[in-house]
C-alpha positions as CSV (number, residue, x, y, z in Angstrom):
1,M,16.6,-139.8,283.8
2,L,16.7,-143.7,282.5
3,R,19.2,-143.6,279.7
4,K,19.9,-146.1,277.0
5,S,22.6,-148.7,277.3
6,S,25.7,-148.0,275.5
7,D,27.1,-150.4,273.0
8,T,29.6,-151.7,275.3
9,V,27.6,-152.3,277.9
10,R,25.1,-154.3,275.7
11,E,27.7,-156.4,274.5
12,C,29.2,-157.1,277.8
13,Y,25.7,-158.5,279.0
14,R,25.5,-160.9,275.5
15,L,28.6,-161.8,276.6
16,A,27.7,-163.0,279.5
17,V,24.5,-164.4,278.6
18,E,27.0,-166.7,275.9
19,A,29.0,-167.4,278.2
20,R,25.8,-168.9,280.9
21,E,24.6,-170.9,277.4
22,F,28.2,-172.1,277.3
23,A,28.6,-173.0,280.7
24,L,24.6,-175.4,280.6
25,R,26.2,-177.0,277.8
26,E,29.0,-178.2,279.4
27,I,29.5,-181.7,281.2
28,D,32.6,-181.1,282.4
29,P,32.4,-179.7,285.9
30,V,35.5,-177.6,285.5
31,R,34.7,-175.8,282.2
32,K,31.4,-175.4,283.3
33,A,32.1,-173.7,286.4
34,A,34.7,-171.4,284.2
35,F,32.0,-170.7,281.9
36,F,30.0,-169.7,285.1
37,K,32.9,-167.3,286.4
38,A,33.3,-165.4,283.2
39,E,29.4,-164.9,283.2
40,D,30.1,-163.3,286.5
41,R,33.2,-161.4,285.1
42,W,30.7,-160.2,281.8
43,I,28.1,-158.9,284.3
44,M,30.6,-157.3,286.8
45,L,32.0,-155.0,283.9
46,A,28.2,-154.6,282.9
47,Q,27.4,-152.8,286.1
48,S,30.7,-151.1,286.2
49,R,30.4,-149.5,282.9
50,E,26.8,-147.9,283.6
51,L,28.0,-147.1,286.9
52,T,31.0,-145.0,285.5
53,E,28.8,-144.0,282.8
54,S,26.0,-142.9,284.8
55,L,28.6,-141.0,287.2
56,S,29.9,-139.2,283.4
57,D,26.4,-138.2,283.4
58,F,25.7,-137.2,286.9
59,S,28.7,-135.0,286.4
60,S,27.8,-133.4,283.4
61,E,24.2,-132.5,284.2
62,V,26.4,-130.9,287.6
63,R,28.8,-128.9,285.5
64,R,25.9,-127.4,283.2
65,F,24.0,-126.5,286.5
66,L,26.5,-124.8,287.6
67,G,27.9,-123.3,284.2
68,K,23.7,-121.4,284.0
69,R,24.7,-120.2,287.6
């Protein structure tokens, strides 16, 4: 079942977009690279949070299922 992303996940993705926008506007190559790295980190954090939330949901469903037996 698909579920709506949490506020935390959406915020991580929003910050990733913001970092990319900064990178694309940046002239200095060192700062540009830093913004692209920040984008990657925000995306990794969002994906990590999504996985954690998904596992938590799955775990709750398993407990609910086993409790009905």
